[in-house]
C-alpha positions in Angstrom: -12.3 -6.2 124.4 -9.7 -7.3 122.5 -8.5 -11.3 122.2 -4.8 -11.0 122.2 -1.7 -12.7 123.7 0.8 -10.7 125.7 4.8 -11.1 124.8 6.0 -14.1 127.1 9.7 -14.9 128.2 8.7 -18.9 128.2 6.2 -21.0 126.6 3.4 -21.4 129.3 -0.4 -21.1 129.4 -1.3 -17.5 130.3 -1.2 -17.0 134.3 -4.6 -16.9 136.1 -3.2 -13.7 137.8 -3.2 -12.0 134.6 -6.1 -9.7 133.8 -8.2 -11.3 131.5 -6.1 -14.9 131.4 -7.8 -18.1 131.0 -9.4 -20.7 128.4 -12.4 -19.7 126.7 -13.9 -23.2 125.5 -10.8 -25.1 123.9 -8.6 -22.0 123.1 -6.2 -20.5 125.3 -5.8 -16.8 124.9 -5.4 -13.5 127.1 -7.5 -10.8 127.1 -6.2 -7.4 126.4 -8.5 -4.0 127.8 -7.2 -1.9 124.8 -7.5 -2.8 121.3 -4.7 -3.3 118.8 -3.8 -0.3 116.7 -5.0 -0.8 113.1 -2.5 -1.8 110.8 -1.8 -1.3 106.8 0.0 -4.1 106.4 -1.2 -7.5 105.4 -2.5 -9.7 108.4 -1.6 -13.4 107.9 -3.0 -16.2 109.8 -0.6 -19.3 109.9 -2.6 -22.3 110.8 -0.9 -25.6 111.8 -1.0 -28.9 114.1 2.8 -28.4 115.0 4.4 -25.9 116.6 7.0 -26.4 119.2 7.3 -26.9 122.3 3.9 -28.5 122.2 4.3 -30.6 119.0 7.9 -31.1 117.4 8.5 -31.6 113.6 9.7 -30.4 110.2 6.4 -28.5 109.5 6.5 -27.0 113.2 10.0 -25.8 113.0 9.1 -24.6 109.4 5.9 -22.4 111.0 8.1 -21.0 114.0 10.9 -19.5 111.7 8.2 -18.3 108.9 6.6 -16.6 111.7 9.4 -14.9 113.0 11.1 -14.1 109.5 7.5 -12.8 108.2 7.0 -10.5 111.7 8.7 -7.4 110.2 6.9 -7.5 106.8 3.3 -8.5 108.0 1.3 -9.1 111.2 1.2 -12.9 112.1 -1.0 -14.6 114.0 -0.1 -18.6 114.9 -3.0 -20.9 115.4 -1.8 -24.2 116.2 -3.1 -27.4 117.7 -2.6 -27.8 121.7 -3.2 -25.8 124.7 0.4 -24.2 124.9 0.2 -20.3 124.0 2.4 -17.6 124.4 4.7 -15.3 122.5 4.1 -12.0 121.4 1.5 -9.3 120.3 0.3 -8.5 116.8 0.3 -5.4 115.5 2.6 -2.5 113.4 6.3 -2.8 114.9 5.6 -5.7 116.8 7.5 -8.5 114.7 6.4 -11.4 117.3 3.5 -13.5 116.3 0.3 -13.7 118.2 -0.2 -17.4 119.4 -3.4 -19.2 119.9 -3.6 -23.0 120.7 -6.8 -24.9 120.5 -7.7 -28.3 122.0 -9.7 -31.0 120.4 -13.6 -29.8 121.2 -15.0 -31.5 124.0 -17.6 -33.6 122.1 -15.0 -35.2 120.0 -12.6 -36.3 122.7 -11.8 -40.1 122.1 -13.0 -39.9 118.5 -11.4 -41.0 115.5 -8.1 -38.8 115.2 -8.8 -37.5 112.1 -12.5 -36.8 112.8 -11.0 -34.9 115.9 -8.7 -33.0 113.9 -11.5 -31.3 111.6 -13.3 -30.7 114.5 -10.3 -28.6 115.5 -9.9 -27.0 112.0 -13.8 -25.7 112.2 -12.8 -23.9 115.7 -9.9 -22.2 114.0 -11.8 -21.4 111.1 -14.2 -19.5 112.8 -11.2 -17.4 114.4 -9.5 -16.3 111.3 -11.7 -13.1 111.0 -9.9 -10.0 110.1 -7.2 -12.0 108.6 -5.8 -10.8 105.0 -4.7 -14.4 104.0 -4.8 -17.6 105.3 -1.8 -20.2 105.2 -2.1 -23.7 106.0 0.7 -26.2 106.9 0.1 -30.1 106.6 -3.5 -31.9 106.3 -4.0 -31.2 109.8 -4.6 -27.5 109.3 -5.7 -27.8 105.6 -9.5 -28.0 106.3 -9.3 -24.7 108.5 -7.7 -23.1 105.9 -10.5 -23.8 103.3 -13.3 -23.1 105.4 -11.6 -19.8 106.6 -11.1 -18.8 103.2 -14.7 -19.6 102.2 -16.0 -18.2 105.5 -14.2 -14.8 105.5 -13.6 -14.3 101.6 -9.9 -14.5 101.9 -7.5 -16.1 99.7 -6.2 -19.6 101.7 -2.5 -20.5 100.6 -1.1 -24.2 101.3 2.4 -25.0 101.7 3.0 -28.9 101.0 5.4 -30.6 103.5 3.8 -34.0 102.4 1.1 -35.5 100.6 -1.5 -38.3 101.7 -1.6 -39.7 98.5 1.9 -40.8 98.8 1.7 -41.9 102.7 -0.9 -44.9 102.3 0.7 -46.2 105.3 -1.2 -43.5 107.3 -4.3 -46.0 107.2 -2.1 -47.9 109.7 -2.3 -45.2 112.1 -5.7 -43.6 111.4 -7.7 -46.3 110.0 -10.6 -45.1 108.6 -9.3 -41.1 109.5 -6.9 -41.9 106.4 -9.8 -41.4 104.0 -11.0 -38.2 106.0 -7.2 -36.6 106.1 -7.2 -37.9 102.1 -10.2 -36.0 101.5 -9.4 -32.8 103.7 -6.1 -32.6 101.6 -7.5 -32.7 98.2 -10.5 -30.3 98.9 -8.0 -27.8 100.3 -5.7 -28.2 97.4 -8.0 -27.9 94.7 -9.8 -24.9 96.2 -6.5 -23.0 97.1 -5.6 -19.9 96.0 -1.9 -20.8 95.8 0.1 -23.8 97.0 3.9 -23.6 98.1 6.0 -26.8 97.7 9.2 -27.0 99.5 11.3 -28.7 96.5 10.9 -28.8 93.0 10.5 -32.5 93.4 7.6 -31.9 95.6 5.9 -29.9 93.4 6.3 -32.7 90.7 4.7 -34.7 93.0 1.7 -32.2 93.6 1.0 -31.6 90.0 1.4 -35.9 89.5 -1.4 -36.6 92.6 -3.6 -33.6 91.8 -3.5 -33.3 87.9 -6.6 -31.1 88.0 -4.5 -28.2 89.2 -3.4 -25.3 87.5 0.6 -25.3 87.5 0.6 -21.3 87.8 -0.8 -22.0 91.3 2.0 -24.1 92.7 5.1 -22.3 93.4 8.4 -23.5 94.9 9.7 -22.1 98.3 12.2 -23.9 99.9 12.3 -24.7 103.3 14.8 -22.7 105.5 17.6 -22.9 108.1 18.2 -20.7 110.8 21.7 -20.4 110.6 22.3 -18.5 114.0 20.8 -21.2 115.8 22.1 -24.1 114.2 26.1 -23.8 113.9 29.1 -25.6 115.8 29.4 -24.6 119.3 32.5 -21.9 119.8 34.5 -20.5 122.7 35.8 -22.5 125.6 32.8 -22.2 127.6 30.2 -23.3 124.7 32.3 -26.2 124.0 32.8 -27.4 127.4 29.1 -27.3 128.1 28.5 -29.1 124.7 30.7 -31.9 125.8 29.0 -32.3 129.1 25.7 -32.5 127.1 26.6 -35.2 124.9 28.7 -37.2 128.0 25.3 -36.9 130.1 23.4 -38.5 127.0 25.6 -41.5 126.8 27.8 -40.5 123.9 31.3 -40.6 124.0 32.6 -37.6 121.8 36.0 -39.4 121.6 34.6 -41.8 119.1 33.1 -41.3 115.4 29.5 -41.4 115.7 26.6 -41.3 113.0 23.5 -39.3 113.9 20.2 -40.0 113.1 17.1 -37.5 114.3 13.7 -38.1 113.3 10.2 -39.1 114.2 9.5 -43.4 114.1 7.5 -43.2 111.2 7.5 -45.6 107.9 8.7 -42.5 105.6 12.1 -41.7 107.9 13.2 -45.5 106.9 14.5 -46.2 110.6 14.5 -49.7 110.1 16.6 -49.5 107.2 19.3 -47.8 108.8 19.0 -50.1 111.9 19.8 -52.8 109.3 22.6 -51.0 107.8 24.2 -50.4 110.8 25.0 -53.7 111.3 28.0 -53.0 108.9 29.4 -50.3 110.5 32.9 -50.9 112.4 32.8 -51.5 116.3 34.4 -48.6 116.9 31.6 -46.3 115.4 28.7 -45.1 117.6 25.0 -45.1 116.2 23.3 -41.9 118.0 19.5 -42.4 117.4 17.4 -39.3 118.3 14.2 -40.8 117.6 10.9 -40.8 119.4 7.3 -40.2 118.9 6.2 -43.3 116.7 3.2 -43.4 114.4 1.7 -46.9 115.9 2.4 -49.1 118.7 3.6 -51.8 115.9 6.2 -49.6 114.6 7.7 -48.8 118.1 8.3 -52.8 118.8 9.5 -53.4 115.5 12.4 -50.5 116.1 12.7 -51.6 119.5 13.6 -55.4 118.5 16.0 -53.8 115.7 18.0 -51.9 118.4 18.1 -54.9 120.8 19.2 -56.8 118.0 21.8 -54.5 116.9 23.0 -54.0 120.6 23.3 -57.8 120.8 25.2 -58.3 117.5 27.7 -55.5 118.6 28.7 -56.4 122.0 28.6 -54.5 125.6 30.3 -51.7 124.1 28.4 -51.5 120.7 27.6 -47.8 120.9 24.3 -47.8 120.0 22.5 -44.8 121.7 18.7 -44.1 121.6 17.7 -40.7 122.8 14.0 -41.1 122.7 12.9 -37.5 124.3 13.0 -34.4 122.4 15.9 -32.3 123.1 16.2 -28.8 123.2 17.8 -27.1 120.4 21.0 -26.3 121.8 21.2 -30.0 123.0 20.7 -31.1 119.7 23.1 -29.0 118.0 25.8 -30.6 120.7 25.0 -34.1 119.3 25.6 -33.0 115.7 28.6 -31.3 116.4 30.2 -34.5 118.2 29.1 -36.6 115.4 31.4 -37.8 112.0 27.8 -38.0 109.7 24.6 -37.5 109.8 22.3 -39.9 108.2 18.8 -39.7 106.6 17.6 -43.1 105.4 13.8 -41.4 104.6 11.7 -43.4 101.6 9.5 -40.1 101.2 11.2 -36.9 101.7 9.7 -33.8 100.2 13.0 -31.7 101.4 14.1 -32.9 104.7 14.9 -30.0 107.0 16.8 -32.1 109.2 19.4 -32.3 106.6 19.7 -28.5 106.4 20.3 -28.6 110.1 22.9 -30.9 110.1 24.7 -29.4 107.3 24.2 -25.9 109.3 26.3 -27.5 112.4 28.7 -28.7 109.7 28.2 -32.7 109.3 27.9 -34.5 105.9 24.8 -36.1 105.1 24.5 -39.4 103.5 20.7 -39.8 102.7 18.3 -41.2 100.2 18.4 -39.7 96.6 14.4 -39.4 96.5 12.1 -36.5 97.1 13.6 -33.4 97.6 16.9 -34.3 99.2 19.0 -33.9 96.0 18.1 -30.6 96.2 19.7 -30.2 99.7 22.5 -32.4 99.7 24.9 -32.2 96.8 26.2 -35.5 95.7 29.9 -35.9 96.3 30.4 -32.1 97.7 28.1 -31.8 101.0 27.9 -35.7 101.5 26.5 -38.8 99.6 22.9 -39.9 98.3 22.1 -43.3 98.3 20.3 -44.5 95.3 16.9 -46.3 95.8 14.4 -47.9 93.3 10.9 -47.6 94.8 7.1 -48.8 94.5 5.3 -46.4 92.3 2.2 -47.1 94.8 2.8 -44.2 97.2 4.7 -46.0 99.7 8.1 -45.3 98.6 9.0 -48.7 99.7 12.5 -50.1 97.8 11.9 -52.8 95.3 15.2 -54.3 96.5 15.3 -53.7 100.3 18.7 -55.6 100.8 20.2 -53.6 97.9 19.0 -50.6 99.4 20.4 -51.6 103.0 23.5 -52.7 101.8 24.1 -49.6 99.6 23.1 -47.6 102.5 25.8 -49.4 105.0 28.2 -48.9 102.1 28.0 -45.1 101.8 27.9 -44.8 105.8 31.1 -47.1 105.8 33.0 -44.7 103.2 32.1 -41.8 104.7 33.3 -42.6 108.6 36.5 -44.1 107.5 37.7 -40.8 106.2 37.4 -38.1 108.9 39.2 -35.5 106.9 37.2 -35.8 103.9 34.2 -35.9 105.9 35.0 -32.8 107.7 35.7 -31.0 104.4 32.0 -32.1 103.1 30.5 -30.6 106.3 32.2 -27.3 106.0 30.9 -27.4 102.0 27.3 -28.2 103.7 27.6 -25.3 106.0 28.6 -22.8 103.0 25.7 -24.6 100.8 22.9 -23.5 103.6 24.2 -20.2 104.1 24.1 -19.3 100.4 20.7 -21.4 99.1 18.7 -21.8 102.4 18.4 -18.3 104.5 15.0 -17.7 106.0 15.6 -13.9 104.6 15.1 -14.9 101.0 12.3 -17.4 102.1 10.4 -14.7 103.7 10.6 -12.5 100.9 9.6 -15.1 98.2 6.7 -16.1 100.7 5.3 -12.4 100.9 5.9 -12.6 96.9 2.9 -15.5 97.0 0.8 -13.3 99.7 0.6 -10.2 97.4 0.0 -12.1 94.3 -3.2 -13.8 95.9 -4.3 -10.7 97.4 -3.5 -7.9 95.0 -1.7 -6.2 97.3 
């Protein structure tokens, strides 16, 4: 009996009425009575914690899009954390990926989150039999890839979306688990057949954090953007629906707005933005699409800052906080109603949210750190805010007040000239089209696979 996932129209657990549907241990899957026909193409297992809609983040968006564009070129199987499984059968002529979800082993329920993650990795590694290459994303899945490579004697490719040595604030979230996550990442990187950096800046960081690595094994393949899915609404019906969406969310589309999208983590720099936003004109809305806090303490800090900002700006101060994860079409509507997008991150290997905003036609005001300058063309598609940062891995601004003032000044300049902002937004869309298409990224990724497999 072959274990596969049948094509599905929605993200859902297999129906118990389907033949062979159910949960085996901590794995959701569907049993097919017929085995898949053999494939002459590479079979690629993509391993990830994040995979929308179960867990949403930049890495999850990346894996979702990568799986889609690799489908015509390879047989793709996605193995992700969480119970949700669906979408696609692997095999020749079947571009949809096979998707399997993994929950925490029962014995590790309630354990330190990092330890529970490693337990899930062991189960994923077991199931990678038959893959020609395993490709892991973020430390959460890195050990799964490393163990699968050893167990099944196949190459392991790592995509670096972030680096544990450059996120020491994770100790606040994971406690002693930060030592485990750091060990898992280091072990996987040093043992990997190839490492893909999502920016040249990230490649430099990898080689600085892990100087033992052979630079020839570290390749730059930028993140991409789904240009069809991320574009401004057009046509009367779509524009009317977008208008209804933003009004329902509490946004006034007739007022200028600055939009932030991101999880509430130290690296995203949201507290700095909330301080800088105090200098925005009262007519300008601040729209925060922000949720999934790393810690209760950080959430409390953000709530206090938002409350203070609202009080200072008055009853109609226009601070709109959307904590729930929005479907893409609703997020596009929010972006399309905006005047500018802001990314105040103190650590950002590339910043896929900036690409999404640019594709919708928004100018981006962002910190000049990490891979962001490879995306945002200063003075052309937006504005880069200078920052002097501590070299202890935290990315903390050496002069926080200066950074907050510079961020506020850049935002004010952008919203003060709507025509200039719109021109920068149009330039951003062109830049996304010319440099960050997923088709090109699929080809570059396949080149890495062929190199490590000798195919």
